[in-house]
SEKEKOL-97234 format. One record per residue: residue number from 0; residue in one letter; chain; x, y, z of N, C-alpha, C, O in turn. Coordinates in nm, 4 decimals. Layout:
N
ATOM   seq   type   mol        n.x        n.y        n.z       ca.x       ca.y       ca.z        c.x        c.y        c.z        o.x        o.y        o.z
ATOM   NUM      a     A          X          Y          Z          X          Y          Z          X          Y          Z          X          Y          Z
...
END
This chain:
81
ATOM   seq   type   mol        n.x        n.y        n.z       ca.x       ca.y       ca.z        c.x        c.y        c.z        o.x        o.y        o.z
ATOM     0      m     A    18.2976    -2.6167    15.4983    18.1898    -2.5332    15.6254    18.2857    -2.4245    15.6869    18.4070    -2.4249    15.6664
ATOM     1      l     A    18.2148    -2.3236    15.7705    18.2705    -2.2215    15.8461    18.2963    -2.2969    15.9918    18.2085    -2.3592    16.0515
ATOM     2      s     A    18.4156    -2.2822    16.0322    18.4307    -2.3408    16.1731    18.4222    -2.2098    16.2742    18.4805    -2.1048    16.2468
ATOM     3      l     A    18.3444    -2.2273    16.3920    18.3652    -2.1175    16.4725    18.4543    -2.1074    16.6158    18.4577    -2.0206    16.7031
ATOM     4      g     A    18.5253    -2.2371    16.5997    18.6352    -2.2600    16.6861    18.5798    -2.3907    16.7631    18.4676    -2.4413    16.7637
ATOM     5      d     A    18.6990    -2.4262    16.8273    18.6546    -2.5603    16.8990    18.6334    -2.5326    17.0493    18.5758    -2.6178    17.1169
ATOM     6      s     A    18.6736    -2.4264    17.1008    18.6366    -2.3987    17.2478    18.5570    -2.2865    17.2576    18.5498    -2.1944    17.1763
ATOM     7      p     A    18.4898    -2.3011    17.3754    18.4155    -2.1698    17.4025    18.4916    -2.0286    17.4100    18.4454    -1.9172    17.3852
ATOM     8      e     A    18.6370    -2.0682    17.4560    18.7035    -1.9436    17.4458    18.7445    -1.8808    17.3155    18.7800    -1.7633    17.3059
ATOM     9      e     A    18.7387    -1.9514    17.2332    18.7816    -1.9213    17.0868    18.6688    -1.8586    17.0107    18.6829    -1.7654    16.9316
ATOM    10      r     A    18.5288    -1.9314    17.0482    18.4017    -1.8491    17.0041    18.3693    -1.7345    17.0626    18.3105    -1.6485    16.9971
ATOM    11      e     A    18.4040    -1.7132    17.2030    18.3921    -1.5789    17.2645    18.4872    -1.4545    17.2142    18.4469    -1.3400    17.1939
ATOM    12      y     A    18.6327    -1.5053    17.1970    18.6981    -1.4185    17.1134    18.6630    -1.3886    16.9727    18.6899    -1.2733    16.9390
ATOM    13      g     A    18.6154    -1.4559    16.8925    18.5544    -1.4197    16.7549    18.4356    -1.3369    16.7697    18.4162    -1.2528    16.6820
ATOM    14      l     A    18.3495    -1.3470    16.8699    18.2339    -1.2692    16.8935    18.2720    -1.1511    16.9244    18.2189    -1.0548    16.8690
ATOM    15      r     A    18.3737    -1.1338    17.0210    18.4087    -0.9938    17.0554    18.4770    -0.9140    16.9637    18.4623    -0.7918    16.9609
ATOM    16      m     A    18.5734    -0.9943    16.8652    18.6348    -0.9230    16.7548    18.5083    -0.8744    16.6668    18.5096    -0.7566    16.6310
ATOM    17      l     A    18.3979    -0.9565    16.6288    18.3303    -0.9103    16.5454    18.2433    -0.7714    16.6182    18.2111    -0.6815    16.5405
ATOM    18      v     A    18.2128    -0.7593    16.7426    18.1546    -0.6583    16.8073    18.2577    -0.5163    16.7927    18.2205    -0.3991    16.7877
ATOM    19      v     A    18.3911    -0.5673    16.7882    18.4640    -0.4510    16.7966    18.4757    -0.3863    16.6472    18.4612    -0.2660    16.6254
ATOM    20      s     A    18.5039    -0.4835    16.5489    18.5017    -0.4403    16.4110    18.3581    -0.3653    16.4067    18.3689    -0.2598    16.3443
ATOM    21      r     A    18.2542    -0.3837    16.4448    18.1262    -0.2979    16.4026    18.1446    -0.1480    16.4745    18.1101    -0.0402    16.4259
ATOM    22      c     A    18.2031    -0.1691    16.5924    18.2035    -0.0329    16.6652    18.3147     0.0578    16.5842    18.2930     0.1771    16.5631
ATOM    23      v     A    18.4293    -0.0041    16.5426    18.5311     0.0504    16.4521    18.4752     0.1291    16.3516    18.4956     0.2504    16.3474
ATOM    24      e     A    18.3778     0.0456    16.2366    18.3271     0.0877    16.1424    18.2321     0.2216    16.1902    18.2237     0.3195    16.1160
ATOM    25      r     A    18.1726     0.2167    16.3012    18.0856     0.3304    16.3403    18.1690     0.4448    16.3631    18.1266     0.5577    16.3385
ATOM    26      i     A    18.2827     0.4248    16.4076    18.3581     0.5647    16.4384    18.4149     0.5924    16.3159    18.4519     0.7098    16.3169
ATOM    27      g     A    18.4416     0.5325    16.1989    18.4470     0.5553    16.0861    18.3351     0.6526    16.0345    18.3567     0.7649    15.9890
ATOM    28      d     A    18.2242     0.5987    16.0472    18.1218     0.6672    15.9751    18.1113     0.8075    16.0614    18.0896     0.9137    16.0030
ATOM    29      h     A    18.1247     0.8021    16.1737    18.0978     0.9374    16.2420    18.2158     1.0269    16.1964    18.1780     1.1424    16.1769
ATOM    30      a     A    18.3636     1.0045    16.1711    18.4641     1.0536    16.1189    18.4335     1.0944    15.9974    18.4928     1.1967    15.9631
ATOM    31      v     A    18.3458     1.0392    15.9051    18.3170     1.0925    15.7523    18.1970     1.2042    15.7778    18.1958     1.3081    15.7118
ATOM    32      d     A    18.1030     1.1776    15.8712    18.0288     1.3028    15.8989    18.0739     1.4153    15.9440    18.0378     1.5200    15.8901
ATOM    33      i     A    18.1549     1.4157    16.0433    18.2494     1.5199    16.0772    18.2931     1.5842    15.9603    18.2380     1.6851    15.9164
ATOM    34      g     A    18.3700     1.5408    15.9190    18.4575     1.5910    15.7922    18.3552     1.6712    15.6726    18.3755     1.7783    15.6154
ATOM    35      e     A    18.2596     1.5924    15.6619    18.1377     1.6583    15.5725    18.1021     1.7820    15.6402    18.1247     1.8862    15.5786
ATOM    36      q     A    18.0531     1.7886    15.7500    18.0030     1.9164    15.8305    18.1071     2.0128    15.8222    18.0709     2.1273    15.7952
ATOM    37      v     A    18.2596     1.9866    15.8438    18.3720     2.0829    15.8601    18.3822     2.1501    15.7014    18.3989     2.2699    15.6783
ATOM    38      a     A    18.3697     2.0550    15.6118    18.3929     2.1084    15.4598    18.2850     2.1799    15.4384    18.3063     2.2658    15.3529
ATOM    39      y     A    18.1652     2.1807    15.4850    18.0435     2.2553    15.4414    18.0678     2.3874    15.5202    18.0437     2.4959    15.4673
ATOM    40      l     A    18.1226     2.3756    15.6658    18.1139     2.5123    15.7395    18.2313     2.5926    15.6536    18.2296     2.7157    15.6533
ATOM    41      v     A    18.3381     2.5157    15.5771    18.4450     2.6132    15.5414    18.4197     2.6520    15.4131    18.4709     2.7582    15.3775
ATOM    42      t     A    18.3361     2.5760    15.3156    18.3380     2.6205    15.1885    18.1591     2.6509    15.1600    18.1201     2.7037    15.0559
ATOM    43      g     A    18.0891     2.6186    15.2427    17.9351     2.6599    15.2255    17.8804     2.5705    15.1108    17.7714     2.6019    15.0630
ATOM    44      v     A    17.9230     2.5000    15.0793    17.8986     2.3707    14.9647    17.8751     2.2460    15.0532    17.9583     2.2061    15.1347
ATOM    45      f     A    17.7632     2.1916    15.0323    17.7327     2.0460    15.0983    17.8122     1.9310    14.9738    17.7853     1.9342    14.8537
ATOM    46      q     A    17.8886     1.8576    15.0233    17.9404     1.7664    14.9408    17.9677     1.6163    15.0274    18.0387     1.5929    15.1252
ATOM    47      e     A    17.8942     1.5437    14.9598    17.8656     1.3740    15.0515    17.9807     1.3296    14.9970    17.9935     1.3210    14.8749
ATOM    48      f     A    18.0891     1.2926    15.0937    18.2055     1.2304    15.0656    18.1857     1.0597    15.0253    18.1151     0.9833    15.0911
ATOM    49      t     A    18.2491     1.0284    14.9271    18.2340     0.8843    14.8743    18.3063     0.7647    14.9602    18.3960     0.7975    15.0379
ATOM    50      d     A    18.2828     0.6766    14.9524    18.3551     0.5584    14.9993    18.4785     0.5403    14.9600    18.4942     0.5056    14.8429
ATOM    51      a     A    18.5781     0.5558    15.0325    18.7114     0.5404    14.9784    18.7564     0.3850    14.9299    18.8700     0.3644    14.8873
ATOM    52      s     A    18.6816     0.3057    14.9381    18.7118     0.1605    14.8964    18.6471     0.1335    14.7514    18.6358     0.0263    14.6919
ATOM    53      h     A    18.6056     0.2709    14.7101    18.5516     0.2633    14.5292    18.6501     0.3643    14.4745    18.6023     0.4754    14.4519
ATOM    54      p     A    18.7941     0.3445    14.4460    18.8497     0.4396    14.3724    18.8236     0.4804    14.2348    18.8680     0.5826    14.1825
ATOM    55      e     A    18.7417     0.3855    14.1750    18.6996     0.4286    14.0428    18.6441     0.5577    14.0104    18.6565     0.6110    13.9001
ATOM    56      v     A    18.5729     0.6147    14.1243    18.5126     0.7397    14.1262    18.6027     0.8607    14.1101    18.6851     0.8963    14.1944
ATOM    57      e     A    18.5801     0.9190    13.9973    18.6790     1.0227    13.9778    18.6590     1.1568    14.0822    18.5487     1.1992    14.1165
ATOM    58      a     A    18.7575     1.1998    14.1144    18.7418     1.3305    14.2021    18.6363     1.4269    14.1290    18.5387     1.4737    14.1877
ATOM    59      s     A    18.6613     1.4467    14.0189    18.5732     1.5577    13.9047    18.4273     1.5017    13.9270    18.3422     1.5899    13.9382
ATOM    60      t     A    18.3844     1.3765    13.9351    18.2666     1.3407    13.9577    18.1986     1.3715    14.0757    18.0875     1.4237    14.0844
ATOM    61      r     A    18.2788     1.3330    14.1731    18.2301     1.3550    14.3304    18.2316     1.5287    14.3567    18.1710     1.5789    14.4514
ATOM    62      l     A    18.2884     1.5868    14.2853    18.2751     1.7633    14.2960    18.1538     1.7829    14.2258    18.0657     1.8510    14.2782
ATOM    63      g     A    18.1344     1.7221    14.0921    17.9948     1.7562    14.0187    17.8838     1.7392    14.1090    17.7905     1.8156    14.0844
ATOM    64      r     A    17.8681     1.6673    14.1989    17.7564     1.6483    14.2770    17.7423     1.7372    14.3902    17.6635     1.7024    14.4782
ATOM    65      a     A    17.7972     1.8322    14.4012    17.8268     1.9229    14.5168    17.6998     1.9988    14.5034    17.6684     2.0250    14.3873
ATOM    66      i     A    17.6199     2.0398    14.5975    17.5101     2.1439    14.6216    17.5354     2.2338    14.6999    17.6069     2.2220    14.7994
ATOM    67      r     A    17.4588     2.3696    14.6499    17.4468     2.4547    14.7589    17.3194     2.4492    14.8271    17.2241     2.4035    14.7640
ATOM    68      f     A    17.3006     2.4941    14.9626    17.1802     2.4799    15.0379    17.0791     2.6088    15.0092    16.9646     2.6231    15.0520
ATOM    69      d     A    17.1624     2.7065    14.9160    17.0475     2.8237    14.8790    17.0040     2.7662    14.7339    16.9345     2.8439    14.6685
ATOM    70      g     A    17.0225     2.6909    14.6976    16.9691     2.6536    14.5368    17.0283     2.7330    14.4182    16.9844     2.7364    14.3032
ATOM    71      r     A    17.1344     2.7949    14.4675    17.2038     2.8754    14.3403    17.2970     2.7593    14.2982    17.3177     2.6640    14.3733
ATOM    72      p     A    17.3375     2.7677    14.2082    17.4611     2.6924    14.1295    17.5608     2.7242    14.1857    17.5727     2.8370    14.2334
ATOM    73      r     A    17.6687     2.6198    14.1944    17.8173     2.6495    14.2661    17.8826     2.7695    14.1819    17.8617     2.7911    14.0625
ATOM    74      g     A    17.9594     2.8377    14.2610    18.0383     2.9371    14.2003    17.9844     3.0509    14.1569    18.0505     3.1240    14.0831
ATOM    75      t     A    17.8365     3.0893    14.2016    17.7684     3.2097    14.2024    17.7638     3.3128    14.3068    17.6835     3.4054    14.3182
ATOM    76      d     A    17.8724     3.2781    14.3879    17.8497     3.3781    14.5099    17.9414     3.4899    14.5282    17.9437     3.5564    14.6318
ATOM    77      q     A    18.0292     3.5139    14.4118    18.1498     3.6137    14.4356    18.0746     3.7482    14.3740    18.0363     3.7703    14.2591
ATOM    78      g     A    18.0682     3.8277    14.4909    18.0521     3.9741    14.4873    17.8911     3.9786    14.4718    17.8430     4.0809    14.4230
ATOM    79      e     A    17.8185     3.8894    14.5048    17.6577     3.9058    14.5146    17.6167     3.9517    14.6269    17.6815     3.9250    14.7281
ATOM    80      p     A    17.4985     4.0318    14.6344    17.4536     4.0891    14.7803    17.3731     3.9693    14.8539    17.3275     3.9860    14.9670
END
């Protein structure tokens, strides 16, 4: 069975570390969102970044899911009015 600590100080420390870990995760989520927005500003193509904890997803698969907001296929903006 899971032990939460024998003293109130240990339990408080464990609870604080749980809260800190959730905050760090939110910071990471915000950083990914900022990265997606910067990538869109630079390329004009929205690409949702994948979870780095799943390396089995190939880069080519991720790039294949990129969509343009104007509805045109990727790579069709060279020299068009």
